[in-house]
N, CA, C and O atoms as a CHARMM CRD file, in Angstrom:
* protein
*
  364
    1    1 MET  N    108.82300 114.69200 106.24000 PROA 1      0.00000
    2    1 MET  CA   107.44900 114.38700 106.60900 PROA 1      0.00000
    3    1 MET  C    107.12800 112.94900 106.22000 PROA 1      0.00000
    4    1 MET  O    107.52500 112.47900 105.15300 PROA 1      0.00000
    5    2 ALA  N    106.41300 112.26400 107.08900 PROA 2      0.00000
    6    2 ALA  CA   106.05700 110.86800 106.85200 PROA 2      0.00000
    7    2 ALA  C    105.05000 110.75900 105.70700 PROA 2      0.00000
    8    2 ALA  O    104.14700 111.58400 105.56400 PROA 2      0.00000
    9    3 ARG  N    105.22700 109.74900 104.92600 PROA 3      0.00000
   10    3 ARG  CA   104.34000 109.46100 103.80400 PROA 3      0.00000
   11    3 ARG  C    103.06600 108.81300 104.33100 PROA 3      0.00000
   12    3 ARG  O    103.13900 107.89700 105.15100 PROA 3      0.00000
   13    4 THR  N    101.90000 109.27000 103.87600 PROA 4      0.00000
   14    4 THR  CA   100.65000 108.66000 104.30100 PROA 4      0.00000
   15    4 THR  C     99.94000 108.02200 103.11200 PROA 4      0.00000
   16    4 THR  O    100.09900 108.44400 101.96700 PROA 4      0.00000
   17    5 VAL  N     99.15600 106.99700 103.41700 PROA 5      0.00000
   18    5 VAL  CA    98.34600 106.31800 102.40800 PROA 5      0.00000
   19    5 VAL  C     96.97100 106.06400 103.01500 PROA 5      0.00000
   20    5 VAL  O     96.81200 106.06600 104.23600 PROA 5      0.00000
   21    6 PHE  N     95.98300 105.84700 102.15600 PROA 6      0.00000
   22    6 PHE  CA    94.70900 105.34700 102.65500 PROA 6      0.00000
   23    6 PHE  C     94.85800 103.83400 102.68800 PROA 6      0.00000
   24    6 PHE  O     94.89800 103.18200 101.64500 PROA 6      0.00000
   25    7 CYS  N     94.94000 103.28800 103.87800 PROA 7      0.00000
   26    7 CYS  CA    95.20900 101.86500 104.04600 PROA 7      0.00000
   27    7 CYS  C     93.95500 101.04300 103.74700 PROA 7      0.00000
   28    7 CYS  O     92.92600 101.20600 104.40400 PROA 7      0.00000
   29    8 GLN  N     94.04800 100.16700 102.76000 PROA 8      0.00000
   30    8 GLN  CA    92.90400  99.32900 102.39800 PROA 8      0.00000
   31    8 GLN  C     92.56600  98.32600 103.49300 PROA 8      0.00000
   32    8 GLN  O     91.40200  97.96100 103.65600 PROA 8      0.00000
   33    9 LYS  N     93.55100  97.88300 104.23500 PROA 9      0.00000
   34    9 LYS  CA    93.31300  96.92100 105.31700 PROA 9      0.00000
   35    9 LYS  C     92.59100  97.58300 106.48600 PROA 9      0.00000
   36    9 LYS  O     91.59600  97.05600 106.98300 PROA 9      0.00000
   37   10 LEU  N     93.08900  98.73000 106.92300 PROA 10     0.00000
   38   10 LEU  CA    92.54800  99.39700 108.10500 PROA 10     0.00000
   39   10 LEU  C     91.43400 100.39000 107.78500 PROA 10     0.00000
   40   10 LEU  O     90.73900 100.85600 108.68800 PROA 10     0.00000
   41   11 GLN  N     91.26000 100.71300 106.50400 PROA 11     0.00000
   42   11 GLN  CA    90.24400 101.66000 106.05100 PROA 11     0.00000
   43   11 GLN  C     90.38500 103.03000 106.71600 PROA 11     0.00000
   44   11 GLN  O     89.41300 103.62200 107.18600 PROA 11     0.00000
   45   12 LYS  N     91.64500 103.51600 106.73800 PROA 12     0.00000
   46   12 LYS  CA    91.89500 104.85200 107.27800 PROA 12     0.00000
   47   12 LYS  C     93.21400 105.37700 106.74100 PROA 12     0.00000
   48   12 LYS  O     94.04700 104.61500 106.24900 PROA 12     0.00000
   49   13 GLU  N     93.39600 106.69300 106.84000 PROA 13     0.00000
   50   13 GLU  CA    94.67200 107.30500 106.49800 PROA 13     0.00000
   51   13 GLU  C     95.68100 106.92100 107.56700 PROA 13     0.00000
   52   13 GLU  O     95.40400 107.02500 108.76200 PROA 13     0.00000
   53   14 ALA  N     96.84400 106.47800 107.13200 PROA 14     0.00000
   54   14 ALA  CA    97.86500 106.05900 108.09100 PROA 14     0.00000
   55   14 ALA  C     99.23900 106.20900 107.44700 PROA 14     0.00000
   56   14 ALA  O     99.36600 106.40600 106.23800 PROA 14     0.00000
   57   15 GLN  N    100.26200 106.11000 108.29200 PROA 15     0.00000
   58   15 GLN  CA   101.63200 106.23200 107.80200 PROA 15     0.00000
   59   15 GLN  C    101.94300 105.08400 106.84300 PROA 15     0.00000
   60   15 GLN  O    101.72900 103.91300 107.15900 PROA 15     0.00000
   61   16 GLY  N    102.45200 105.44600 105.66600 PROA 16     0.00000
   62   16 GLY  CA   102.78900 104.45700 104.65300 PROA 16     0.00000
   63   16 GLY  C    104.16700 103.85900 104.87700 PROA 16     0.00000
   64   16 GLY  O    104.94500 104.33200 105.70600 PROA 16     0.00000
   65   17 LEU  N    104.44500 102.83000 104.13500 PROA 17     0.00000
   66   17 LEU  CA   105.75000 102.17900 104.18900 PROA 17     0.00000
   67   17 LEU  C    106.81000 103.12200 103.62800 PROA 17     0.00000
   68   17 LEU  O    106.51400 103.96200 102.77800 PROA 17     0.00000
   69   18 ASP  N    108.03600 102.98100 104.10200 PROA 18     0.00000
   70   18 ASP  CA   109.12100 103.84900 103.65300 PROA 18     0.00000
   71   18 ASP  C    109.60800 103.48900 102.25300 PROA 18     0.00000
   72   18 ASP  O    110.06200 104.35600 101.50600 PROA 18     0.00000
   73   19 PHE  N    109.51300 102.21800 101.90500 PROA 19     0.00000
   74   19 PHE  CA   109.93100 101.76300 100.57500 PROA 19     0.00000
   75   19 PHE  C    109.21300 100.45000 100.26700 PROA 19     0.00000
   76   19 PHE  O    108.61400  99.83700 101.15100 PROA 19     0.00000
   77   20 GLN  N    109.28000 100.03300  99.02600 PROA 20     0.00000
   78   20 GLN  CA   108.60200  98.81400  98.59100 PROA 20     0.00000
   79   20 GLN  C    109.32000  97.59800  99.18500 PROA 20     0.00000
   80   20 GLN  O    110.49000  97.34700  98.89600 PROA 20     0.00000
   81   21 LEU  N    108.59600  96.85300 100.01700 PROA 21     0.00000
   82   21 LEU  CA   109.18300  95.72300 100.73300 PROA 21     0.00000
   83   21 LEU  C    109.00700  94.38200 100.02600 PROA 21     0.00000
   84   21 LEU  O    109.65400  93.39900 100.38600 PROA 21     0.00000
   85   22 TYR  N    108.14100  94.34200  99.02900 PROA 22     0.00000
   86   22 TYR  CA   107.82600  93.09400  98.33700 PROA 22     0.00000
   87   22 TYR  C    107.95900  93.36000  96.84700 PROA 22     0.00000
   88   22 TYR  O    107.58700  94.43800  96.38400 PROA 22     0.00000
   89   23 PRO  N    108.47800  92.41000  96.08500 PROA 23     0.00000
   90   23 PRO  CA   108.73100  92.66500  94.66200 PROA 23     0.00000
   91   23 PRO  C    107.47000  92.63300  93.79000 PROA 23     0.00000
   92   23 PRO  O    106.41800  92.14400  94.20100 PROA 23     0.00000
   93   24 GLY  N    107.60900  93.15700  92.60400 PROA 24     0.00000
   94   24 GLY  CA   106.58500  93.03000  91.56500 PROA 24     0.00000
   95   24 GLY  C    105.35400  93.89100  91.77400 PROA 24     0.00000
   96   24 GLY  O    105.34400  94.83000  92.57000 PROA 24     0.00000
   97   25 GLU  N    104.30100  93.52800  91.01700 PROA 25     0.00000
   98   25 GLU  CA   103.05100  94.28000  91.06100 PROA 25     0.00000
   99   25 GLU  C    102.39600  94.21400  92.43500 PROA 25     0.00000
  100   25 GLU  O    101.83200  95.20200  92.90400 PROA 25     0.00000
  101   26 VAL  N    102.47200  93.05200  93.07900 PROA 26     0.00000
  102   26 VAL  CA   101.89300  92.91700  94.41500 PROA 26     0.00000
  103   26 VAL  C    102.62500  93.85500  95.37500 PROA 26     0.00000
  104   26 VAL  O    101.99400  94.51000  96.20400 PROA 26     0.00000
  105   27 GLY  N    103.92800  93.91900  95.26800 PROA 27     0.00000
  106   27 GLY  CA   104.71200  94.80600  96.11500 PROA 27     0.00000
  107   27 GLY  C    104.36700  96.26500  95.90000 PROA 27     0.00000
  108   27 GLY  O    104.29400  97.04400  96.85100 PROA 27     0.00000
  109   28 GLU  N    104.15400  96.63200  94.64500 PROA 28     0.00000
  110   28 GLU  CA   103.77700  98.01000  94.32600 PROA 28     0.00000
  111   28 GLU  C    102.40100  98.33800  94.90000 PROA 28     0.00000
  112   28 GLU  O    102.17400  99.42900  95.42200 PROA 28     0.00000
  113   29 ARG  N    101.49500  97.37700  94.79300 PROA 29     0.00000
  114   29 ARG  CA   100.14800  97.55400  95.34400 PROA 29     0.00000
  115   29 ARG  C    100.20600  97.72000  96.87200 PROA 29     0.00000
  116   29 ARG  O     99.50500  98.55900  97.43800 PROA 29     0.00000
  117   30 ILE  N    101.04100  96.92000  97.52300 PROA 30     0.00000
  118   30 ILE  CA   101.21000  97.02500  98.97700 PROA 30     0.00000
  119   30 ILE  C    101.78200  98.38900  99.33400 PROA 30     0.00000
  120   30 ILE  O    101.27900  99.05400 100.24000 PROA 30     0.00000
  121   31 PHE  N    102.81700  98.80700  98.64000 PROA 31     0.00000
  122   31 PHE  CA   103.47200 100.09100  98.92200 PROA 31     0.00000
  123   31 PHE  C    102.49000 101.25200  98.80300 PROA 31     0.00000
  124   31 PHE  O    102.52800 102.18400  99.60700 PROA 31     0.00000
  125   32 ASN  N    101.61700 101.19900  97.80800 PROA 32     0.00000
  126   32 ASN  CA   100.70100 102.30000  97.55400 PROA 32     0.00000
  127   32 ASN  C     99.42700 102.27100  98.39800 PROA 32     0.00000
  128   32 ASN  O     98.75600 103.29500  98.52800 PROA 32     0.00000
  129   33 ASN  N     99.08000 101.11200  98.97500 PROA 33     0.00000
  130   33 ASN  CA    97.76700 100.97100  99.60800 PROA 33     0.00000
  131   33 ASN  C     97.75600 100.37300 101.00800 PROA 33     0.00000
  132   33 ASN  O     96.68400 100.18800 101.58300 PROA 33     0.00000
  133   34 ILE  N     98.91600 100.06600 101.56900 PROA 34     0.00000
  134   34 ILE  CA    98.97000  99.42000 102.87900 PROA 34     0.00000
  135   34 ILE  C     99.85200 100.24600 103.82300 PROA 34     0.00000
  136   34 ILE  O    100.92500 100.71000 103.43700 PROA 34     0.00000
  137   35 SER  N     99.39300 100.42000 105.04000 PROA 35     0.00000
  138   35 SER  CA   100.12300 101.21100 106.02900 PROA 35     0.00000
  139   35 SER  C    101.16300 100.36400 106.76200 PROA 35     0.00000
  140   35 SER  O    101.15800  99.13500 106.69500 PROA 35     0.00000
  141   36 LYS  N    102.04800 101.06400 107.46200 PROA 36     0.00000
  142   36 LYS  CA   103.04100 100.36800 108.28700 PROA 36     0.00000
  143   36 LYS  C    102.35600  99.49400 109.33100 PROA 36     0.00000
  144   36 LYS  O    102.78400  98.36700 109.58300 PROA 36     0.00000
  145   37 GLU  N    101.30000 100.01000 109.93200 PROA 37     0.00000
  146   37 GLU  CA   100.58400  99.27200 110.96800 PROA 37     0.00000
  147   37 GLU  C    100.01200  97.96100 110.41000 PROA 37     0.00000
  148   37 GLU  O    100.15900  96.90800 111.03100 PROA 37     0.00000
  149   38 ALA  N     99.36900  98.02500 109.25500 PROA 38     0.00000
  150   38 ALA  CA    98.79500  96.82100 108.64900 PROA 38     0.00000
  151   38 ALA  C     99.90200  95.84700 108.22700 PROA 38     0.00000
  152   38 ALA  O     99.73800  94.63300 108.34800 PROA 38     0.00000
  153   39 TRP  N    101.03000  96.37700 107.73200 PROA 39     0.00000
  154   39 TRP  CA   102.14500  95.52400 107.34000 PROA 39     0.00000
  155   39 TRP  C    102.70300  94.78600 108.56000 PROA 39     0.00000
  156   39 TRP  O    103.05700  93.61100 108.46800 PROA 39     0.00000
  157   40 GLN  N    102.78000  95.47500 109.69800 PROA 40     0.00000
  158   40 GLN  CA   103.24500  94.82000 110.92100 PROA 40     0.00000
  159   40 GLN  C    102.28400  93.71600 111.35300 PROA 40     0.00000
  160   40 GLN  O    102.71300  92.66500 111.83000 PROA 40     0.00000
  161   41 GLN  N    100.98800  93.95600 111.18600 PROA 41     0.00000
  162   41 GLN  CA   100.00600  92.91200 111.49300 PROA 41     0.00000
  163   41 GLN  C    100.25300  91.69300 110.60400 PROA 41     0.00000
  164   41 GLN  O    100.22100  90.55400 111.06800 PROA 41     0.00000
  165   42 TRP  N    100.50100  91.95500 109.30600 PROA 42     0.00000
  166   42 TRP  CA   100.76000  90.85400 108.39100 PROA 42     0.00000
  167   42 TRP  C    102.03500  90.10500 108.78700 PROA 42     0.00000
  168   42 TRP  O    102.05600  88.87500 108.75900 PROA 42     0.00000
  169   43 GLN  N    103.08600  90.81900 109.15100 PROA 43     0.00000
  170   43 GLN  CA   104.34100  90.15700 109.52000 PROA 43     0.00000
  171   43 GLN  C    104.13500  89.20100 110.69600 PROA 43     0.00000
  172   43 GLN  O    104.72400  88.12100 110.73600 PROA 43     0.00000
  173   44 HSD  N    103.30500  89.59900 111.64100 PROA 44     0.00000
  174   44 HSD  CA   102.99900  88.72600 112.77100 PROA 44     0.00000
  175   44 HSD  C    102.29800  87.44700 112.28500 PROA 44     0.00000
  176   44 HSD  O    102.66300  86.34100 112.68200 PROA 44     0.00000
  177   45 LYS  N    101.29700  87.61600 111.42700 PROA 45     0.00000
  178   45 LYS  CA   100.56200  86.46000 110.87800 PROA 45     0.00000
  179   45 LYS  C    101.47900  85.60100 110.02100 PROA 45     0.00000
  180   45 LYS  O    101.40800  84.37300 110.06600 PROA 45     0.00000
  181   46 GLN  N    102.34100  86.24600 109.24000 PROA 46     0.00000
  182   46 GLN  CA   103.27000  85.52400 108.36600 PROA 46     0.00000
  183   46 GLN  C    104.20000  84.62900 109.18900 PROA 46     0.00000
  184   46 GLN  O    104.43700  83.47500 108.83200 PROA 46     0.00000
  185   47 THR  N    104.72000  85.16600 110.28000 PROA 47     0.00000
  186   47 THR  CA   105.60500  84.39300 111.14900 PROA 47     0.00000
  187   47 THR  C    104.87500  83.17500 111.70900 PROA 47     0.00000
  188   47 THR  O    105.42800  82.07700 111.75900 PROA 47     0.00000
  189   48 MET  N    103.63400  83.38000 112.12700 PROA 48     0.00000
  190   48 MET  CA   102.84100  82.26000 112.64200 PROA 48     0.00000
  191   48 MET  C    102.63200  81.19900 111.55900 PROA 48     0.00000
  192   48 MET  O    102.77900  80.00500 111.81800 PROA 48     0.00000
  193   49 LEU  N    102.29000  81.63800 110.35300 PROA 49     0.00000
  194   49 LEU  CA   102.07100  80.70200 109.24800 PROA 49     0.00000
  195   49 LEU  C    103.32900  79.88400 108.94600 PROA 49     0.00000
  196   49 LEU  O    103.27500  78.66000 108.82600 PROA 49     0.00000
  197   50 ILE  N    104.44300  80.57100 108.82700 PROA 50     0.00000
  198   50 ILE  CA   105.70500  79.89000 108.50600 PROA 50     0.00000
  199   50 ILE  C    106.03800  78.87500 109.58600 PROA 50     0.00000
  200   50 ILE  O    106.42200  77.74600 109.28000 PROA 50     0.00000
  201   51 ASN  N    105.89600  79.26400 110.84000 PROA 51     0.00000
  202   51 ASN  CA   106.25300  78.36900 111.93600 PROA 51     0.00000
  203   51 ASN  C    105.28000  77.20400 112.09000 PROA 51     0.00000
  204   51 ASN  O    105.70200  76.05200 112.19200 PROA 51     0.00000
  205   52 GLU  N    103.98700  77.49600 112.10700 PROA 52     0.00000
  206   52 GLU  CA   102.99500  76.46000 112.36900 PROA 52     0.00000
  207   52 GLU  C    102.84800  75.47300 111.21100 PROA 52     0.00000
  208   52 GLU  O    102.61900  74.28300 111.43000 PROA 52     0.00000
  209   53 LYS  N    102.97900  75.96800 109.98400 PROA 53     0.00000
  210   53 LYS  CA   102.85700  75.09100 108.81700 PROA 53     0.00000
  211   53 LYS  C    104.21100  74.57800 108.33400 PROA 53     0.00000
  212   53 LYS  O    104.30200  73.84200 107.35100 PROA 53     0.00000
  213   54 LYS  N    105.27100  74.98900 109.05400 PROA 54     0.00000
  214   54 LYS  CA   106.63500  74.57200 108.71300 PROA 54     0.00000
  215   54 LYS  C    106.95400  74.83800 107.22900 PROA 54     0.00000
  216   54 LYS  O    107.43200  73.96600 106.50300 PROA 54     0.00000
  217   55 LEU  N    106.66800  76.07500 106.82100 PROA 55     0.00000
  218   55 LEU  CA   106.90300  76.46100 105.42800 PROA 55     0.00000
  219   55 LEU  C    108.38500  76.66900 105.17900 PROA 55     0.00000
  220   55 LEU  O    109.12000  77.14600 106.04400 PROA 55     0.00000
  221   56 ASN  N    108.80400  76.30400 103.98700 PROA 56     0.00000
  222   56 ASN  CA   110.18400  76.46200 103.54500 PROA 56     0.00000
  223   56 ASN  C    110.17400  77.48600 102.41600 PROA 56     0.00000
  224   56 ASN  O    109.59200  77.24200 101.35900 PROA 56     0.00000
  225   57 MET  N    110.80900  78.62100 102.63300 PROA 57     0.00000
  226   57 MET  CA   110.78100  79.68900 101.63700 PROA 57     0.00000
  227   57 MET  C    111.58500  79.36800 100.38200 PROA 57     0.00000
  228   57 MET  O    111.54600  80.13100  99.41600 PROA 57     0.00000
  229   58 MET  N    112.30100  78.26900 100.38000 PROA 58     0.00000
  230   58 MET  CA   112.98200  77.80800  99.15900 PROA 58     0.00000
  231   58 MET  C    112.01400  77.03600  98.26400 PROA 58     0.00000
  232   58 MET  O    112.30300  76.80800  97.08900 PROA 58     0.00000
  233   59 ASN  N    110.87700  76.63500  98.80900 PROA 59     0.00000
  234   59 ASN  CA   109.87100  75.86000  98.08800 PROA 59     0.00000
  235   59 ASN  C    108.89300  76.82200  97.40700 PROA 59     0.00000
  236   59 ASN  O    108.24900  77.63400  98.07100 PROA 59     0.00000
  237   60 THR  N    108.78700  76.72400  96.08600 PROA 60     0.00000
  238   60 THR  CA   107.92900  77.62800  95.31900 PROA 60     0.00000
  239   60 THR  C    106.47700  77.53200  95.75300 PROA 60     0.00000
  240   60 THR  O    105.80000  78.55400  95.86000 PROA 60     0.00000
  241   61 GLU  N    105.99100  76.34300  95.99900 PROA 61     0.00000
  242   61 GLU  CA   104.58900  76.16900  96.41600 PROA 61     0.00000
  243   61 GLU  C    104.32900  76.86600  97.75100 PROA 61     0.00000
  244   61 GLU  O    103.26500  77.45400  97.94400 PROA 61     0.00000
  245   62 HSD  N    105.27800  76.80700  98.65700 PROA 62     0.00000
  246   62 HSD  CA   105.12400  77.45700  99.95100 PROA 62     0.00000
  247   62 HSD  C    105.11000  78.98000  99.79400 PROA 62     0.00000
  248   62 HSD  O    104.35100  79.67000 100.47400 PROA 62     0.00000
  249   63 ARG  N    105.95400  79.50000  98.89500 PROA 63     0.00000
  250   63 ARG  CA   105.96900  80.95600  98.66100 PROA 63     0.00000
  251   63 ARG  C    104.65300  81.41300  98.03900 PROA 63     0.00000
  252   63 ARG  O    104.14100  82.47700  98.38500 PROA 63     0.00000
  253   64 VAL  N    104.10100  80.61400  97.12100 PROA 64     0.00000
  254   64 VAL  CA   102.81500  80.95000  96.49800 PROA 64     0.00000
  255   64 VAL  C    101.71200  80.95700  97.55500 PROA 64     0.00000
  256   64 VAL  O    100.87300  81.85700  97.57400 PROA 64     0.00000
  257   65 LEU  N    101.71400  79.95600  98.43100 PROA 65     0.00000
  258   65 LEU  CA   100.73700  79.89300  99.52100 PROA 65     0.00000
  259   65 LEU  C    100.83400  81.13900 100.39300 PROA 65     0.00000
  260   65 LEU  O     99.81600  81.74600 100.72800 PROA 65     0.00000
  261   66 LEU  N    102.02600  81.51100 100.75300 PROA 66     0.00000
  262   66 LEU  CA   102.23600  82.67600 101.61700 PROA 66     0.00000
  263   66 LEU  C    101.76300  83.95900 100.93000 PROA 66     0.00000
  264   66 LEU  O    101.13600  84.80600 101.56600 PROA 66     0.00000
  265   67 GLU  N    102.05700  84.10500  99.64400 PROA 67     0.00000
  266   67 GLU  CA   101.61300  85.29800  98.92400 PROA 67     0.00000
  267   67 GLU  C    100.08900  85.33800  98.83100 PROA 67     0.00000
  268   67 GLU  O     99.48800  86.40300  98.97900 PROA 67     0.00000
  269   68 THR  N     99.46500  84.19700  98.58900 PROA 68     0.00000
  270   68 THR  CA    98.00400  84.13100  98.52400 PROA 68     0.00000
  271   68 THR  C     97.38900  84.54800  99.85600 PROA 68     0.00000
  272   68 THR  O     96.42700  85.31500  99.88900 PROA 68     0.00000
  273   69 GLU  N     97.94500  84.04400 100.94600 PROA 69     0.00000
  274   69 GLU  CA    97.46300  84.41200 102.28500 PROA 69     0.00000
  275   69 GLU  C     97.67700  85.90100 102.54300 PROA 69     0.00000
  276   69 GLU  O     96.82300  86.55800 103.13900 PROA 69     0.00000
  277   70 MET  N     98.81400  86.43500 102.09500 PROA 70     0.00000
  278   70 MET  CA    99.13800  87.84300 102.29500 PROA 70     0.00000
  279   70 MET  C     98.13200  88.73300 101.56900 PROA 70     0.00000
  280   70 MET  O     97.60200  89.67700 102.15400 PROA 70     0.00000
  281   71 VAL  N     97.87200  88.44000 100.31300 PROA 71     0.00000
  282   71 VAL  CA    96.92500  89.24100  99.52900 PROA 71     0.00000
  283   71 VAL  C     95.53300  89.15600 100.15300 PROA 71     0.00000
  284   71 VAL  O     94.83600  90.16500 100.25900 PROA 71     0.00000
  285   72 GLY  N     95.13200  87.96200 100.56300 PROA 72     0.00000
  286   72 GLY  CA    93.82700  87.80400 101.21100 PROA 72     0.00000
  287   72 GLY  C     93.72700  88.61300 102.49300 PROA 72     0.00000
  288   72 GLY  O     92.70600  89.25200 102.74900 PROA 72     0.00000
  289   73 PHE  N     94.78500  88.58800 103.30200 PROA 73     0.00000
  290   73 PHE  CA    94.79200  89.30600 104.57800 PROA 73     0.00000
  291   73 PHE  C     94.79900  90.81800 104.36100 PROA 73     0.00000
  292   73 PHE  O     94.02300  91.53600 104.99200 PROA 73     0.00000
  293   74 LEU  N     95.65800  91.30200 103.48500 PROA 74     0.00000
  294   74 LEU  CA    95.82000  92.74400 103.31300 PROA 74     0.00000
  295   74 LEU  C     94.72500  93.39900 102.48200 PROA 74     0.00000
  296   74 LEU  O     94.34300  94.53600 102.75600 PROA 74     0.00000
  297   75 PHE  N     94.21000  92.69800 101.46600 PROA 75     0.00000
  298   75 PHE  CA    93.29400  93.34700 100.52400 PROA 75     0.00000
  299   75 PHE  C     91.87600  92.78800 100.50900 PROA 75     0.00000
  300   75 PHE  O     90.96200  93.46800 100.04300 PROA 75     0.00000
  301   76 GLU  N     91.66600  91.57500 101.00200 PROA 76     0.00000
  302   76 GLU  CA    90.34700  90.94900 100.89700 PROA 76     0.00000
  303   76 GLU  C     89.69600  90.73300 102.26100 PROA 76     0.00000
  304   76 GLU  O     88.67200  90.05700 102.36900 PROA 76     0.00000
  305   77 ASN  N     90.29700  91.31200 103.29800 PROA 77     0.00000
  306   77 ASN  CA    89.77500  91.23900 104.65900 PROA 77     0.00000
  307   77 ASN  C     89.58400  89.79500 105.14900 PROA 77     0.00000
  308   77 ASN  O     88.67700  89.51700 105.93400 PROA 77     0.00000
  309   78 LYS  N     90.42800  88.89800 104.68800 PROA 78     0.00000
  310   78 LYS  CA    90.38900  87.50600 105.14200 PROA 78     0.00000
  311   78 LYS  C     91.37000  87.34900 106.28900 PROA 78     0.00000
  312   78 LYS  O     92.48100  87.87600 106.25500 PROA 78     0.00000
  313   79 ASP  N     90.94000  86.61500 107.30600 PROA 79     0.00000
  314   79 ASP  CA    91.85100  86.35500 108.41000 PROA 79     0.00000
  315   79 ASP  C     92.68000  85.12600 108.07200 PROA 79     0.00000
  316   79 ASP  O     92.22600  84.24100 107.34700 PROA 79     0.00000
  317   80 VAL  N     93.87300  85.07800 108.58900 PROA 80     0.00000
  318   80 VAL  CA    94.75500  83.93300 108.39000 PROA 80     0.00000
  319   80 VAL  C     94.31800  82.85400 109.36500 PROA 80     0.00000
  320   80 VAL  O     94.29900  83.07000 110.57700 PROA 80     0.00000
  321   81 GLU  N     93.96700  81.69600 108.83300 PROA 81     0.00000
  322   81 GLU  CA    93.54400  80.60000 109.68800 PROA 81     0.00000
  323   81 GLU  C     94.65700  79.57800 109.79100 PROA 81     0.00000
  324   81 GLU  O     95.16900  79.07100 108.79300 PROA 81     0.00000
  325   82 ILE  N     95.01100  79.29600 111.02800 PROA 82     0.00000
  326   82 ILE  CA    96.06500  78.32000 111.28000 PROA 82     0.00000
  327   82 ILE  C     95.42300  77.18300 112.06700 PROA 82     0.00000
  328   82 ILE  O     95.01800  77.35000 113.21800 PROA 82     0.00000
  329   83 GLU  N     95.34200  76.03600 111.42600 PROA 83     0.00000
  330   83 GLU  CA    94.67800  74.88500 112.01600 PROA 83     0.00000
  331   83 GLU  C     95.25800  74.55300 113.39400 PROA 83     0.00000
  332   83 GLU  O     96.46800  74.40500 113.55800 PROA 83     0.00000
  333   84 GLY  N     94.36800  74.44200 114.36700 PROA 84     0.00000
  334   84 GLY  CA    94.79900  74.07700 115.70000 PROA 84     0.00000
  335   84 GLY  C     95.23700  75.24300 116.57300 PROA 84     0.00000
  336   84 GLY  O     95.43600  75.06400 117.77400 PROA 84     0.00000
  337   85 TYR  N     95.39100  76.42500 116.00600 PROA 85     0.00000
  338   85 TYR  CA    95.83800  77.57800 116.80200 PROA 85     0.00000
  339   85 TYR  C     94.64900  78.22200 117.50100 PROA 85     0.00000
  340   85 TYR  O     93.60400  78.45900 116.89400 PROA 85     0.00000
  341   86 ARG  N     94.82600  78.49700 118.77500 PROA 86     0.00000
  342   86 ARG  CA    93.83900  79.24400 119.54900 PROA 86     0.00000
  343   86 ARG  C     94.54900  80.42300 120.19800 PROA 86     0.00000
  344   86 ARG  O     95.56400  80.24700 120.87200 PROA 86     0.00000
  345   87 PRO  N     94.01400  81.62800 119.99400 PROA 87     0.00000
  346   87 PRO  CA    94.66900  82.76600 120.64200 PROA 87     0.00000
  347   87 PRO  C     94.59800  82.62600 122.16100 PROA 87     0.00000
  348   87 PRO  O     93.64800  82.04200 122.68200 PROA 87     0.00000
  349   88 PRO  N     95.58500  83.15200 122.87100 PROA 88     0.00000
  350   88 PRO  CA    95.55600  83.06700 124.32900 PROA 88     0.00000
  351   88 PRO  C     94.32700  83.77300 124.88800 PROA 88     0.00000
  352   88 PRO  O     93.91500  84.81800 124.38500 PROA 88     0.00000
  353   89 GLU  N     93.75700  83.19900 125.91800 PROA 89     0.00000
  354   89 GLU  CA    92.59600  83.81100 126.55500 PROA 89     0.00000
  355   89 GLU  C     93.03000  84.99500 127.40400 PROA 89     0.00000
  356   89 GLU  O     94.04100  84.93800 128.10300 PROA 89     0.00000
  357   90 THR  N     92.26000  86.05500 127.33200 PROA 90     0.00000
  358   90 THR  CA    92.56200  87.23200 128.15000 PROA 90     0.00000
  359   90 THR  C     91.71400  87.15700 129.40700 PROA 90     0.00000
  360   90 THR  O     90.57300  86.69600 129.37500 PROA 90     0.00000
  361   91 LYS  N     92.27700  87.61000 130.50500 PROA 91     0.00000
  362   91 LYS  CA    91.57100  87.55400 131.79500 PROA 91     0.00000
  363   91 LYS  C     91.01400  88.89600 132.16000 PROA 91     0.00000
  364   91 LYS  O     90.38900  89.03900 133.21000 PROA 91     0.00000
């Protein structure tokens, strides 16, 4: 049976992650409180951030920035803002 959590991002019961994907206390918090759906949303935003800001994951400052954005997106209902990015217009 699939594991469910009350997702803090989506504010509903949803399928939880299969295992802890991020290390440490933040990873434990994500595992216990974030759904697969919300994690997939974050992965999309994370990819955009890394690409648009040309982040290098070997750089400690860049990893700290990414973690700060992740916590804000998943737990504080903050949207990821990427300077100059405009979502495609729907017709």
